[in-house]
C-alpha positions in Angstrom: -13.9 -25.9 14.5 -15.4 -22.7 13.2 -16.0 -22.4 9.4 -15.9 -19.0 7.7 -15.9 -17.7 4.1 -12.6 -17.3 2.6 -12.9 -14.7 -0.2 -9.1 -14.3 -0.5 -6.2 -16.1 0.8 -2.4 -16.2 0.3 -0.4 -19.3 -0.5 3.2 -19.3 0.5 6.1 -21.9 0.0 8.6 -22.1 2.8 11.9 -23.9 3.1 11.2 -24.8 6.7 7.6 -25.5 7.7 8.3 -26.0 11.4 10.2 -22.8 11.8 7.8 -20.7 9.6 4.7 -22.0 11.4 6.2 -21.3 14.8 7.2 -17.7 13.7 3.7 -17.0 12.3 2.2 -18.3 15.6 4.6 -16.8 18.1 5.3 -13.4 16.4 2.1 -12.6 14.4 -0.2 -14.5 16.9 -1.8 -16.6 14.1 -3.9 -19.6 14.9 -3.8 -23.0 13.0 -7.2 -23.8 11.5 -6.0 -27.0 9.8 -2.6 -28.9 9.6 -2.0 -31.6 7.0 0.6 -34.1 8.2 3.0 -36.2 6.1 3.5 -39.9 6.6 6.2 -39.0 9.4 3.8 -37.0 11.3 5.3 -33.6 10.4 3.2 -30.6 9.1 3.4 -30.4 5.3 0.6 -27.8 4.9 -1.0 -25.4 7.3 -4.1 -23.2 7.0 -3.5 -20.4 9.5 -5.2 -17.2 10.2 -4.7 -14.0 12.3 -6.8 -13.5 15.4 -9.6 -11.2 15.2 
């Protein structure tokens, strides 16, 4: 895993994490840096970033 300075980031609340994360990855080509899972193994928080 590569670490980098984060001088600025945006925090978004979404109604459907699975659909939102899929859209950011497929449409905008974002990559997951970190995903926090809930007790059921579903993503409840994701740190994503655009490819360079």
